[in-house]
Backbone of each chain as ProteinMPNN parsed JSONL, in Angstrom:
{"seq_chain_A": "MALTKAEMAEVLFLELGLNKREAKELVDQFFEEIRCALEQGDNVKLSGFGNFVLRDKNERPGRNPKTGEEIPISARRVVTFRPGQKLKARVEAYAGSESGTAGD", "coords_chain_A": {"N_chain_A": [[0.835, -1.218, 0.0], [0.39, 2.267, -0.639], [2.4, 4.928, 0.763], [0.92, 7.405, 2.757], [-0.31, 10.7, 3.798], [-1.736, 10.286, 6.166], [-0.539, 8.024, 7.305], [2.038, 9.015, 7.734], [1.527, 10.979, 9.659], [0.612, 9.38, 11.713], [2.962, 8.063, 12.445], [4.45, 10.231, 13.437], [2.927, 10.784, 15.648], [3.157, 8.366, 17.134], [5.977, 8.036, 17.419], [7.146, 10.511, 18.037], [5.587, 11.624, 19.91], [3.84, 13.721, 19.437], [0.569, 15.236, 19.604], [-2.42, 13.901, 18.012], [-3.683, 15.819, 16.395], [-1.766, 17.86, 16.123], [0.206, 16.385, 14.817], [-0.998, 15.77, 12.381], [-1.397, 18.35, 11.364], [1.249, 19.186, 11.101], [2.275, 17.513, 9.101], [0.635, 18.268, 6.953], [1.408, 20.948, 6.768], [4.096, 20.726, 6.068], [4.048, 19.801, 3.36], [2.599, 21.899, 2.296], [4.309, 24.096, 2.654], [6.338, 23.474, 0.853], [4.916, 23.572, -1.55], [4.204, 26.328, -1.503], [6.715, 27.579, -1.682], [7.541, 26.762, -4.241], [5.519, 27.862, -5.751], [6.113, 30.52, -5.421], [8.273, 30.694, -7.003], [10.659, 29.624, -6.177], [13.138, 27.062, -6.041], [13.249, 23.887, -4.317], [15.286, 22.385, -1.944], [15.949, 19.35, -0.566], [18.173, 18.003, 1.294], [19.787, 14.898, 0.836], [17.395, 13.705, 0.153], [16.171, 14.926, -2.231], [15.826, 17.329, -4.974], [13.346, 19.744, -5.743], [12.679, 21.131, -8.727], [12.056, 23.97, -10.699], [10.907, 24.367, -14.045], [10.821, 26.289, -16.954], [8.814, 26.152, -19.727], [8.815, 26.636, -23.199], [6.282, 27.553, -25.64], [5.14, 24.861, -27.654], [4.71, 22.816, -30.612], [1.899, 20.653, -30.653], [-0.253, 17.733, -30.583], [-3.498, 16.451, -30.814], [-3.925, 13.353, -29.518], [-6.012, 11.643, -30.128], [-7.563, 12.678, -32.291], [-5.65, 13.571, -34.001], [-5.396, 16.142, -34.648], [-3.721, 19.283, -34.911], [-2.57, 21.119, -32.175], [-1.247, 23.845, -30.444], [0.96, 23.474, -27.647], [0.771, 25.322, -24.836], [3.031, 27.837, -23.438], [4.521, 27.103, -20.33], [5.049, 26.717, -16.741], [6.653, 24.145, -15.042], [6.978, 21.584, -12.476], [9.77, 19.703, -11.572], [11.43, 16.749, -10.345], [14.493, 15.994, -8.895], [16.11, 13.306, -7.823], [18.183, 12.852, -4.915], [21.626, 11.797, -4.269], [21.755, 10.001, -2.09], [19.126, 9.019, -1.848], [18.833, 7.862, -4.379], [20.772, 5.843, -4.244], [19.73, 4.252, -2.213], [17.324, 3.394, -3.304], [18.139, 2.057, -5.558], [19.216, -0.205, -4.514], [17.017, -1.681, -4.036], [15.549, -4.744, -4.699], [13.344, -5.323, -6.173], [11.127, -7.141, -5.732], [8.349, -9.38, -6.444], [6.265, -8.559, -4.875], [6.388, -5.872, -4.699], [5.296, -2.479, -5.456], [6.312, -1.13, -7.447], [7.039, 0.336, -10.645], [5.832, 1.459, -13.852]], "CA_chain_A": [[0.0, 0.0, 0.0], [1.171, 3.507, -0.761], [2.575, 5.798, 1.938], [0.053, 8.583, 2.67], [-0.164, 11.672, 4.892], [-2.291, 9.704, 7.392], [0.477, 7.145, 7.892], [3.141, 9.863, 8.211], [1.073, 11.615, 10.895], [0.551, 8.321, 12.722], [4.338, 7.832, 12.918], [4.832, 11.375, 14.281], [2.182, 10.582, 16.897], [3.711, 7.227, 17.884], [7.414, 8.1, 17.696], [7.589, 11.798, 18.565], [4.694, 12.03, 20.975], [2.958, 14.865, 19.128], [-0.797, 14.729, 19.622], [-2.852, 13.549, 16.649], [-3.997, 17.024, 15.628], [-0.477, 18.483, 15.791], [0.909, 15.535, 13.855], [-1.657, 15.931, 11.085], [-1.103, 19.714, 10.902], [2.644, 19.276, 10.692], [2.45, 16.853, 7.802], [-0.004, 19.161, 5.973], [2.228, 22.151, 6.651], [5.326, 20.359, 5.36], [3.812, 19.807, 1.91], [2.141, 23.234, 1.911], [5.491, 24.972, 2.56], [7.025, 23.166, -0.405], [4.074, 24.145, -2.621], [4.315, 27.794, -1.473], [8.037, 27.968, -2.19], [7.553, 26.544, -5.693], [4.579, 28.842, -6.292], [6.826, 31.805, -5.431], [9.367, 30.65, -7.964], [11.885, 29.093, -5.577], [13.34, 25.618, -6.021], [13.312, 23.373, -2.948], [16.356, 21.384, -1.815], [15.891, 18.541, 0.65], [19.426, 17.261, 1.183], [19.631, 13.478, 1.104], [16.202, 13.206, -0.517], [16.199, 15.368, -3.62], [15.481, 18.725, -5.233], [12.212, 20.074, -6.612], [13.253, 22.156, -9.603], [11.089, 24.552, -11.639], [11.38, 24.516, -15.426], [9.917, 27.072, -17.794], [8.749, 25.545, -21.059], [8.279, 27.462, -24.276], [5.192, 26.944, -26.398], [5.644, 23.94, -28.674], [3.604, 22.203, -31.355], [1.389, 19.408, -30.097], [-1.247, 17.074, -31.401], [-4.491, 15.677, -30.075], [-3.61, 11.972, -29.885], [-7.2, 10.947, -30.636], [-8.027, 13.166, -33.593], [-4.511, 13.894, -34.844], [-5.464, 17.578, -34.898], [-2.594, 20.02, -34.342], [-2.878, 22.206, -31.236], [-0.013, 24.21, -29.749], [1.013, 23.314, -26.188], [1.124, 26.677, -24.416], [4.176, 27.998, -22.55], [4.114, 26.827, -18.953], [6.075, 26.392, -15.744], [6.382, 22.828, -14.467], [7.828, 21.143, -11.373], [10.425, 18.413, -11.775], [12.094, 16.264, -9.135], [15.781, 15.335, -9.134], [16.449, 12.582, -6.597], [19.54, 13.027, -4.424], [22.502, 10.617, -4.304], [21.422, 9.043, -1.028], [17.859, 8.371, -2.205], [19.088, 7.003, -5.541], [21.517, 4.662, -3.806], [18.863, 3.361, -1.423], [16.305, 2.824, -4.186], [18.841, 1.157, -6.469], [19.437, -1.46, -3.793], [15.754, -2.422, -3.994], [15.676, -5.837, -5.66], [12.161, -5.378, -7.03], [10.404, -8.405, -5.567], [7.022, -9.337, -7.088], [5.295, -7.927, -3.987], [6.558, -4.422, -4.78], [4.307, -1.769, -6.263], [7.076, -0.297, -8.362], [6.703, 0.181, -12.057], [5.264, 2.666, -14.445]], "C_chain_A": [[0.864, 1.261, 0.0], [1.277, 4.237, 0.576], [1.719, 7.049, 1.731], [0.333, 9.524, 3.839], [-0.65, 11.081, 6.214], [-1.257, 8.827, 8.092], [1.651, 7.957, 8.44], [2.771, 10.492, 9.556], [1.034, 10.591, 12.029], [1.951, 8.064, 13.3], [4.804, 8.992, 13.803], [4.156, 11.278, 15.652], [2.846, 9.492, 17.755], [5.163, 7.446, 18.307], [7.867, 9.404, 18.332], [6.696, 12.308, 19.688], [3.934, 13.33, 20.707], [1.531, 14.347, 19.263], [-1.301, 14.603, 18.19], [-3.119, 14.779, 15.784], [-2.702, 17.723, 15.179], [0.25, 17.709, 14.695], [0.321, 15.73, 12.454], [-1.339, 17.312, 10.494], [0.322, 19.84, 10.389], [2.896, 18.665, 9.32], [1.842, 17.727, 6.692], [0.89, 20.362, 5.684], [3.518, 21.886, 5.854], [5.113, 20.437, 3.841], [3.346, 21.178, 1.433], [3.327, 24.193, 1.768], [6.248, 24.731, 1.255], [6.234, 23.758, -1.577], [4.227, 25.658, -2.679], [5.64, 28.256, -2.06], [8.057, 27.861, -3.712], [6.649, 27.562, -6.385], [5.26, 30.207, -6.404], [8.029, 31.81, -6.36], [10.684, 30.172, -7.393], [11.951, 27.583, -5.746], [13.392, 25.18, -4.561], [14.337, 22.249, -2.888], [16.243, 20.653, -0.494], [17.096, 17.609, 0.612], [19.207, 15.808, 1.597], [18.425, 12.89, 0.389], [16.202, 13.612, -1.993], [15.779, 16.818, -3.745], [14.239, 18.827, -6.118], [12.655, 21.287, -7.427], [12.194, 22.65, -10.588], [11.713, 24.641, -13.028], [10.336, 25.292, -16.209], [9.978, 26.522, -19.214], [8.186, 26.541, -22.061], [7.078, 26.778, -24.916], [5.797, 25.999, -27.432], [4.468, 23.302, -29.398], [3.185, 20.897, -30.718], [0.302, 18.852, -30.995], [-2.241, 16.378, -30.485], [-4.304, 14.21, -30.473], [-4.81, 11.218, -30.462], [-7.533, 11.357, -32.062], [-6.883, 13.466, -34.541], [-4.451, 15.378, -35.183], [-4.287, 18.299, -34.238], [-3.059, 21.137, -33.427], [-1.582, 22.562, -30.521], [-0.135, 23.943, -28.254], [1.572, 24.628, -25.648], [2.359, 26.675, -23.515], [3.705, 27.769, -21.128], [5.306, 26.603, -18.045], [5.706, 25.063, -15.104], [7.38, 22.512, -13.341], [8.463, 19.809, -11.737], [11.104, 18.017, -10.471], [13.392, 15.571, -9.524], [16.199, 14.649, -7.843], [17.911, 12.792, -6.216], [20.309, 11.71, -4.447], [22.068, 9.549, -3.306], [20.134, 8.287, -1.367], [18.076, 7.41, -3.376], [19.766, 5.708, -5.125], [20.6, 3.698, -3.054], [17.798, 2.7, -2.279], [16.928, 1.784, -5.126], [19.012, -0.215, -5.835], [18.162, -2.296, -3.721], [15.75, -3.468, -5.097], [14.46, -5.94, -6.572], [11.454, -6.715, -6.947], [9.007, -8.258, -6.159], [5.985, -8.664, -6.2], [5.348, -6.399, -4.076], [5.488, -3.781, -5.652], [5.005, -0.878, -7.276], [6.602, -0.509, -9.792], [5.962, 1.386, -12.56], [3.746, 2.664, -14.338]], "O_chain_A": [[1.946, 1.284, 0.586], [0.372, 4.175, 1.408], [1.774, 7.679, 0.675], [1.1, 9.202, 4.746], [-0.06, 11.337, 7.263], [-1.112, 8.877, 9.313], [2.198, 7.625, 9.492], [3.589, 10.537, 10.476], [1.382, 10.903, 13.167], [2.099, 7.871, 14.506], [5.478, 8.768, 14.808], [4.736, 11.642, 16.675], [3.066, 9.681, 18.951], [5.545, 7.087, 19.42], [8.847, 9.426, 19.077], [7.011, 13.304, 20.339], [3.441, 13.967, 21.638], [1.287, 13.157, 19.064], [-0.688, 15.131, 17.262], [-2.82, 14.784, 14.59], [-2.562, 18.12, 14.022], [0.827, 18.29, 13.776], [1.054, 15.839, 11.471], [-1.052, 17.442, 9.304], [0.581, 20.504, 9.385], [3.624, 19.217, 8.495], [2.443, 17.908, 5.633], [1.102, 20.743, 4.533], [3.961, 22.726, 5.071], [5.899, 21.061, 3.128], [3.648, 21.585, 0.311], [3.344, 25.017, 0.853], [6.738, 25.671, 0.63], [6.808, 24.368, -2.479], [4.365, 26.225, -3.763], [5.686, 29.208, -2.839], [8.536, 28.768, -4.393], [6.968, 28.059, -7.465], [5.021, 30.956, -7.352], [8.722, 32.82, -6.485], [11.723, 30.296, -8.043], [10.938, 26.897, -5.61], [13.562, 26.01, -3.668], [14.28, 21.292, -3.661], [16.417, 21.246, 0.571], [17.054, 16.554, -0.022], [18.527, 15.527, 2.583], [18.423, 11.706, 0.051], [16.229, 12.763, -2.884], [15.421, 17.461, -2.759], [14.096, 18.101, -7.102], [12.967, 22.34, -6.871], [11.517, 21.85, -11.233], [12.896, 24.951, -13.171], [9.14, 25.006, -16.145], [11.046, 26.438, -19.821], [7.189, 27.211, -21.789], [6.879, 25.574, -24.756], [6.839, 26.296, -28.017], [3.359, 23.249, -28.865], [4.033, 20.116, -30.287], [-0.021, 19.426, -32.035], [-1.85, 15.779, -29.483], [-4.5, 13.857, -31.636], [-4.633, 10.254, -31.207], [-7.755, 10.513, -32.931], [-7.094, 13.603, -35.746], [-3.565, 15.821, -35.914], [-3.901, 17.955, -33.12], [-3.84, 21.998, -33.831], [-0.884, 21.671, -30.037], [-1.193, 24.155, -27.66], [2.702, 25.005, -25.958], [2.696, 25.659, -22.907], [2.61, 28.193, -20.758], [6.418, 26.337, -18.501], [4.569, 24.877, -14.67], [8.465, 23.088, -13.267], [7.769, 18.886, -12.164], [11.325, 18.855, -9.598], [13.401, 14.677, -10.371], [16.595, 15.309, -6.882], [18.776, 12.897, -7.086], [19.724, 10.642, -4.623], [22.018, 8.361, -3.624], [20.057, 7.071, -1.197], [17.57, 6.288, -3.371], [19.401, 4.623, -5.578], [20.681, 2.483, -3.234], [17.407, 1.564, -2.011], [16.311, 0.767, -5.442], [18.961, -1.243, -6.51], [18.212, -3.479, -3.385], [15.923, -3.148, -6.273], [14.528, -6.572, -7.626], [11.207, -7.355, -7.969], [8.531, -7.14, -6.357], [4.938, -8.238, -6.689], [4.451, -5.716, -3.582], [4.858, -4.443, -6.476], [4.395, 0.003, -7.881], [5.849, -1.438, -10.082], [5.517, 2.232, -11.784], [3.095, 3.607, -14.787]]}, "seq_chain_B": "MSELRQDHAVTKSELIDNIARKQPQLAYKDVELAVKTIIEQMTQALASGRRIEIRGFGSFSLHFRPARMGRNPKTGEPVPLPAKYVPHFKPGKELRRRVDEAWQKERAAREERGTARASLD", "coords_chain_B": {"N_chain_B": [[16.204, 42.8, -8.756], [12.87, 41.321, -8.577], [12.728, 39.46, -10.646], [15.201, 38.367, -10.727], [15.483, 36.362, -8.89], [15.664, 33.855, -9.645], [17.615, 31.736, -9.115], [17.386, 31.201, -6.468], [16.952, 28.916, -3.802], [14.932, 27.061, -1.569], [15.953, 25.59, 1.399], [16.17, 22.54, 3.396], [16.544, 23.334, 6.087], [15.562, 25.961, 6.053], [12.927, 25.441, 5.456], [12.172, 24.107, 7.766], [12.465, 26.236, 9.609], [10.426, 27.967, 8.641], [8.104, 26.45, 9.077], [8.227, 26.13, 11.844], [7.865, 28.759, 12.689], [5.205, 29.114, 12.085], [3.989, 27.339, 13.747], [3.951, 28.012, 16.63], [3.396, 26.854, 19.07], [4.758, 24.523, 19.194], [7.902, 23.058, 20.086], [11.01, 24.091, 18.665], [12.86, 22.063, 18.204], [11.173, 19.833, 18.039], [9.773, 20.311, 15.671], [11.857, 20.226, 13.884], [12.718, 17.559, 14.183], [10.383, 16.278, 13.392], [10.163, 16.986, 10.652], [12.465, 15.792, 9.662], [11.83, 13.155, 10.231], [9.591, 12.743, 8.587], [10.772, 12.955, 6.041], [12.551, 10.826, 6.185], [10.756, 8.699, 6.373], [9.632, 8.824, 3.843], [11.835, 8.262, 2.221], [12.428, 5.682, 3.108], [10.077, 4.341, 2.373], [10.18, 4.43, -0.46], [12.597, 3.088, -0.809], [11.842, 0.556, -0.157], [10.28, -0.166, -2.198], [7.747, 0.913, -2.195], [5.013, 3.048, -3.197], [4.404, 6.65, -2.925], [1.742, 8.653, -2.04], [0.405, 11.773, -2.175], [-2.228, 13.712, -1.893], [-3.001, 16.466, -3.992], [-0.433, 17.289, -3.955], [1.414, 15.411, -5.103], [2.726, 12.315, -6.548], [5.078, 9.762, -5.736], [6.996, 7.286, -7.308], [8.569, 4.205, -8.366], [10.654, 3.824, -11.169], [11.533, 1.413, -13.561], [14.753, 0.55, -14.748], [16.206, -1.092, -17.319], [18.937, -3.504, -17.528], [22.076, -2.504, -18.97], [24.776, -1.938, -21.329], [27.49, -0.13, -20.241], [30.188, 2.272, -20.164], [33.507, 2.466, -19.101], [34.611, 5.549, -18.243], [37.277, 6.367, -18.18], [38.987, 4.352, -19.279], [37.545, 3.53, -21.457], [36.598, 1.079, -21.704], [34.06, -1.412, -22.081], [31.422, -1.809, -19.69], [29.25, -3.888, -17.938], [26.092, -2.737, -16.863], [23.935, -3.238, -14.219], [20.346, -3.946, -14.062], [18.085, -1.536, -12.643], [16.168, 0.406, -10.217], [14.729, 3.669, -10.349], [13.858, 6.687, -8.571], [10.771, 8.397, -9.151], [8.895, 11.37, -9.679], [5.604, 12.585, -9.864], [3.968, 15.478, -10.317], [1.063, 16.65, -8.578], [-2.362, 17.688, -9.368], [-3.157, 20.138, -8.049], [-0.713, 21.269, -7.265], [0.524, 21.593, -9.767], [-1.253, 23.399, -10.973], [-1.148, 25.668, -9.227], [1.559, 26.472, -9.361], [1.877, 27.031, -12.085], [-0.12, 28.983, -12.549], [0.744, 31.128, -10.927], [3.088, 31.782, -12.23], [2.175, 32.498, -14.784], [0.772, 34.819, -14.153], [2.835, 36.453, -13.265], [4.297, 36.69, -15.618], [2.446, 38.037, -17.241], [2.3, 40.453, -15.871], [4.884, 41.364, -16.198], [5.005, 41.67, -18.919], [3.158, 43.73, -19.222], [4.452, 45.835, -17.913], [6.556, 46.07, -19.651], [5.302, 46.945, -22.063], [4.309, 49.342, -21.143], [6.629, 50.776, -20.682], [7.635, 50.874, -23.259], [5.767, 52.507, -24.51], [6.361, 54.91, -23.416], [8.722, 55.63, -24.528]], "CA_chain_B": [[14.744, 42.825, -8.793], [12.277, 40.019, -8.299], [13.01, 38.522, -11.731], [16.539, 37.799, -10.576], [15.551, 35.395, -7.809], [15.669, 32.575, -10.334], [18.452, 30.678, -8.583], [17.188, 30.976, -5.04], [16.32, 27.656, -3.435], [14.608, 26.894, -0.159], [16.6, 24.372, 1.892], [15.463, 21.839, 4.463], [16.542, 24.108, 7.341], [14.633, 27.093, 5.906], [11.587, 24.857, 5.531], [11.94, 23.871, 9.202], [12.252, 27.565, 10.207], [9.116, 28.483, 8.24], [7.054, 25.679, 9.754], [8.328, 26.438, 13.285], [7.288, 30.084, 12.9], [3.748, 29.016, 11.994], [3.518, 26.42, 14.796], [4.717, 28.477, 17.794], [3.14, 26.028, 20.262], [5.673, 23.381, 19.172], [9.32, 23.372, 20.262], [11.746, 24.057, 17.404], [13.447, 20.7, 18.116], [10.133, 18.892, 17.613], [9.494, 20.555, 14.258], [13.033, 19.725, 13.172], [12.677, 16.1, 14.212], [9.218, 15.857, 12.607], [10.482, 17.11, 9.225], [13.438, 14.741, 9.342], [11.119, 11.868, 10.278], [8.757, 12.651, 7.377], [11.65, 12.684, 4.895], [13.075, 9.466, 6.34], [9.67, 7.769, 6.022], [9.471, 8.837, 2.388], [12.986, 7.538, 1.667], [12.241, 4.283, 3.48], [8.988, 3.784, 1.562], [10.678, 4.21, -1.817], [13.663, 2.077, -0.758], [11.258, -0.785, -0.064], [9.451, -0.378, -3.374], [6.377, 1.432, -2.05], [4.688, 4.361, -3.746], [3.966, 7.67, -1.971], [0.651, 9.414, -2.675], [0.002, 12.934, -1.396], [-3.22, 14.406, -2.716], [-2.769, 17.897, -4.152], [1.005, 17.545, -4.056], [1.913, 14.549, -6.159], [3.04, 10.949, -6.134], [6.413, 9.246, -6.033], [6.991, 5.851, -7.578], [9.856, 3.767, -8.907], [10.677, 3.433, -12.575], [12.518, 0.368, -13.823], [15.74, 0.783, -15.808], [16.796, -2.39, -17.632], [20.401, -3.615, -17.579], [22.637, -2.051, -20.243], [26.229, -1.858, -21.358], [28.026, 1.222, -20.083], [31.59, 2.349, -20.536], [34.402, 3.114, -18.143], [34.97, 6.811, -18.915], [38.739, 6.531, -18.253], [39.626, 3.389, -20.18], [36.715, 3.292, -22.626], [36.243, -0.335, -21.654], [32.629, -1.618, -21.795], [31.103, -2.369, -18.364], [27.809, -4.176, -17.834], [25.403, -2.054, -15.762], [22.757, -4.05, -13.882], [19.017, -3.31, -14.013], [17.864, -0.853, -11.36], [14.995, 1.268, -10.106], [15.016, 5.072, -10.028], [12.665, 7.366, -8.06], [10.093, 9.286, -10.101], [7.851, 12.199, -9.065], [4.601, 13.147, -10.761], [3.266, 16.518, -9.563], [-0.397, 16.559, -8.548], [-3.114, 18.747, -10.051], [-3.139, 21.423, -7.349], [0.646, 21.805, -7.357], [0.732, 22.037, -11.159], [-2.063, 24.591, -11.23], [-0.662, 26.825, -8.468], [2.864, 26.899, -9.87], [1.729, 27.622, -13.412], [-0.908, 30.22, -12.466], [1.592, 32.194, -10.376], [4.052, 32.165, -13.264], [1.445, 33.2, -15.857], [0.482, 36.158, -13.636], [4.111, 37.167, -13.248], [4.634, 37.0, -17.018], [1.499, 39.047, -17.712], [2.691, 41.72, -15.24], [6.157, 41.788, -16.817], [4.594, 42.084, -20.26], [2.49, 45.019, -19.074], [5.506, 46.822, -17.625], [7.316, 46.221, -20.892], [4.563, 47.776, -23.012], [4.206, 50.68, -20.554], [7.908, 51.447, -20.91], [7.76, 51.11, -24.692], [4.918, 53.634, -24.918], [6.992, 56.135, -22.908], [9.884, 55.964, -25.375]], "C_chain_B": [[14.177, 41.425, -8.698], [12.539, 39.006, -9.413], [14.331, 37.79, -11.525], [16.634, 36.789, -9.441], [15.692, 33.987, -8.331], [16.424, 31.445, -9.63], [18.208, 30.398, -7.117], [16.485, 29.651, -4.789], [16.063, 27.639, -1.946], [15.218, 25.566, 0.293], [15.762, 23.737, 3.003], [15.416, 22.692, 5.737], [15.645, 25.346, 7.248], [13.184, 26.63, 6.01], [11.217, 24.63, 6.993], [11.666, 25.203, 9.913], [10.848, 28.086, 9.908], [7.985, 27.768, 8.966], [7.044, 26.03, 11.247], [7.68, 27.79, 13.597], [5.76, 30.014, 12.911], [3.153, 28.08, 13.04], [4.211, 26.792, 16.108], [4.49, 27.644, 19.061], [4.062, 24.808, 20.311], [7.11, 23.855, 19.363], [10.029, 23.226, 18.912], [12.305, 22.657, 17.15], [12.435, 19.684, 17.601], [9.824, 19.047, 16.129], [10.634, 19.978, 13.417], [13.003, 18.201, 13.069], [11.516, 15.574, 13.352], [9.529, 15.897, 11.114], [11.472, 16.02, 8.822], [12.776, 13.362, 9.328], [10.255, 11.675, 9.03], [9.632, 12.276, 6.178], [12.22, 11.262, 4.976], [12.005, 8.425, 5.992], [9.503, 7.674, 4.513], [10.605, 8.048, 1.726], [12.817, 6.036, 1.882], [11.167, 3.62, 2.607], [9.501, 3.459, 0.159], [11.746, 3.117, -1.84], [13.092, 0.668, -0.623], [10.226, -1.002, -1.17], [8.02, 0.116, -3.255], [6.219, 2.767, -2.762], [4.388, 5.332, -2.614], [2.887, 8.464, -2.685], [0.188, 10.527, -1.753], [-0.965, 13.748, -2.247], [-2.936, 15.91, -2.782], [-1.3, 18.258, -4.25], [1.598, 16.717, -5.185], [2.194, 13.15, -5.659], [4.463, 10.598, -6.55], [6.275, 7.759, -6.307], [8.372, 5.473, -8.089], [9.685, 3.432, -10.379], [11.806, 2.438, -12.777], [13.459, 0.788, -14.942], [16.401, -0.551, -16.116], [18.332, -2.345, -17.663], [20.898, -3.117, -18.935], [24.158, -2.08, -20.169], [26.629, -0.393, -21.209], [29.487, 1.201, -20.486], [32.373, 3.0, -19.397], [34.931, 4.385, -18.798], [36.49, 6.995, -19.054], [39.352, 5.632, -19.322], [38.823, 3.132, -21.452], [36.241, 1.846, -22.708], [34.746, -0.503, -21.37], [32.417, -2.284, -20.426], [29.614, -2.683, -18.325], [27.199, -3.45, -16.633], [24.118, -2.833, -15.47], [21.458, -3.237, -13.941], [18.847, -2.633, -12.658], [16.54, -0.1, -11.378], [15.452, 2.689, -9.819], [13.732, 5.731, -9.535], [12.091, 8.307, -9.114], [8.997, 10.053, -9.379], [6.903, 12.714, -10.126], [3.816, 14.191, -9.969], [1.749, 16.353, -9.664], [-1.043, 17.788, -9.171], [-2.966, 20.107, -9.376], [-1.758, 22.073, -7.448], [0.909, 22.356, -8.761], [0.016, 23.345, -11.429], [-1.476, 25.813, -10.516], [0.647, 27.367, -9.03], [2.709, 27.6, -11.22], [0.948, 28.93, -13.356], [-0.074, 31.391, -11.954], [2.557, 32.699, -11.442], [3.378, 32.95, -14.389], [1.14, 34.639, -15.436], [1.727, 37.03, -13.698], [4.501, 37.596, -14.67], [3.748, 38.116, -17.556], [1.893, 40.416, -17.166], [3.954, 42.266, -15.894], [5.882, 42.356, -18.211], [4.027, 43.504, -20.219], [3.509, 46.124, -18.812], [6.297, 47.119, -18.88], [6.607, 47.147, -21.867], [4.427, 49.201, -22.477], [5.483, 51.459, -20.833], [8.053, 51.818, -22.392], [6.949, 52.335, -25.116], [5.475, 54.962, -24.406], [8.115, 56.604, -23.831], [9.49, 56.846, -26.56]], "O_chain_B": [[14.923, 40.447, -8.734], [12.57, 37.805, -9.147], [14.548, 36.716, -12.087], [17.735, 36.392, -9.06], [15.824, 33.037, -7.56], [15.927, 30.321, -9.557], [18.768, 29.447, -6.572], [15.532, 29.305, -5.487], [16.866, 28.136, -1.157], [15.022, 24.537, -0.355], [14.786, 24.316, 3.48], [14.377, 22.769, 6.394], [15.035, 25.744, 8.24], [12.33, 27.32, 6.568], [10.096, 24.921, 7.412], [10.744, 25.294, 10.724], [10.159, 28.583, 10.8], [7.027, 28.397, 9.416], [5.98, 26.206, 11.84], [7.029, 27.952, 14.629], [5.101, 30.751, 13.644], [1.933, 28.034, 13.202], [4.974, 25.992, 16.649], [5.277, 27.71, 20.005], [4.146, 24.134, 21.337], [7.494, 24.914, 18.869], [9.691, 22.349, 18.116], [12.234, 22.136, 16.037], [12.777, 18.789, 16.829], [9.638, 18.062, 15.415], [10.412, 19.337, 12.39], [13.234, 17.633, 12.002], [11.65, 14.557, 12.671], [9.204, 14.959, 10.387], [11.33, 15.402, 7.766], [13.123, 12.508, 8.512], [10.191, 10.576, 8.48], [9.281, 11.391, 5.397], [12.352, 10.581, 3.959], [12.308, 7.395, 5.39], [9.263, 6.596, 3.967], [10.377, 7.272, 0.799], [13.03, 5.231, 0.975], [11.331, 2.484, 2.163], [9.289, 2.358, -0.35], [11.8, 2.315, -2.773], [13.772, -0.309, -0.938], [9.4, -1.91, -1.087], [7.173, -0.205, -4.089], [7.18, 3.522, -2.908], [4.145, 4.916, -1.481], [3.089, 8.903, -3.817], [-0.355, 10.268, -0.679], [-0.558, 14.397, -3.211], [-2.667, 16.545, -1.763], [-0.953, 19.389, -4.587], [2.208, 17.255, -6.109], [1.939, 12.828, -4.498], [4.975, 11.07, -7.565], [5.529, 7.057, -5.624], [9.245, 6.33, -8.227], [8.689, 2.829, -10.779], [12.897, 2.6, -12.232], [13.021, 1.318, -15.963], [17.094, -1.098, -15.259], [18.933, -1.28, -17.807], [20.213, -3.289, -19.943], [24.745, -2.227, -19.097], [26.167, 0.47, -21.956], [29.967, 0.233, -21.077], [31.921, 3.982, -18.808], [35.631, 4.309, -19.808], [36.942, 7.705, -19.952], [40.131, 6.085, -20.16], [39.351, 2.58, -22.417], [35.57, 1.449, -23.66], [34.21, 0.191, -20.507], [33.143, -3.206, -20.057], [28.796, -1.821, -18.65], [27.72, -3.534, -15.521], [23.309, -3.061, -16.369], [21.475, -2.008, -13.879], [19.39, -3.089, -11.652], [15.883, 0.014, -12.413], [16.448, 2.895, -9.126], [12.643, 5.398, -10.002], [12.831, 8.933, -9.872], [8.259, 9.488, -8.572], [7.333, 13.221, -11.162], [3.078, 13.839, -9.048], [1.224, 15.964, -10.707], [-0.382, 18.785, -9.462], [-2.685, 21.107, -10.037], [-1.646, 23.275, -7.684], [1.45, 23.45, -8.916], [0.57, 24.272, -12.021], [-1.322, 26.871, -11.126], [0.82, 28.579, -9.159], [3.332, 28.633, -11.467], [1.308, 29.89, -14.037], [-0.165, 32.503, -12.473], [2.811, 33.899, -11.543], [3.925, 33.934, -14.887], [1.234, 35.564, -16.243], [1.681, 38.184, -14.123], [4.971, 38.712, -14.89], [4.222, 39.026, -18.236], [1.836, 41.416, -17.881], [4.083, 43.47, -16.117], [6.447, 43.372, -18.617], [4.357, 44.354, -21.046], [3.444, 47.202, -19.404], [6.664, 48.263, -19.147], [7.233, 48.039, -22.441], [4.428, 50.159, -23.25], [5.441, 52.641, -21.174], [8.52, 52.903, -22.738], [7.382, 53.107, -25.972], [5.102, 56.024, -24.906], [8.422, 57.793, -23.912], [10.345, 57.214, -27.366]]}, "name": "protein", "num_of_chains": 2, "seq": "MALTKAEMAEVLFLELGLNKREAKELVDQFFEEIRCALEQGDNVKLSGFGNFVLRDKNERPGRNPKTGEEIPISARRVVTFRPGQKLKARVEAYAGSESGTAGDMSELRQDHAVTKSELIDNIARKQPQLAYKDVELAVKTIIEQMTQALASGRRIEIRGFGSFSLHFRPARMGRNPKTGEPVPLPAKYVPHFKPGKELRRRVDEAWQKERAAREERGTARASLD"}
């Protein structure tokens, strides 16, 4: 099963002794702070985990895959994630057993 | 000017400071430990092949990379590289919308300033 905010808050409650409301607020706040930083145009660097990096894309030609009709893809700003060395190393070691949920 | 902030990045410790300021009832140490615990849980989940799903933020999953032949950059000798998994992030709807809307507004404002200056010339 996927890791969710509820499970993260539960761990903060069990391991750090925050009360349930505080734990939930903290987890919410963590992701909200990252969103706010990116919204303001700042990248976010979480050492050991990875960097959230903004990229500005120019308009480019696109196509409706169903109809084949040509429609330009408008200029936009997108968020990308570049995993850090430590995260990459730990994920690489994952053998990929059949019980895993990895994959595209 | 504000356009030149391009390279600024928020670090983990700044994130902790910002959260601590908004949660004054919590000790700074607790906020610091909480953020580190959240990041460790996320790393641990991915390292054991689990996905992470945060509504409004995005999801993390693993992508498979098949084995391939690489090359030793010094000797040019071919080296077999084993199959592996790499972490992948897909931003959620709310994150995508907020980031793009803020940027579109900023561009529109810059455009307006540009035309205002041009009409003065």
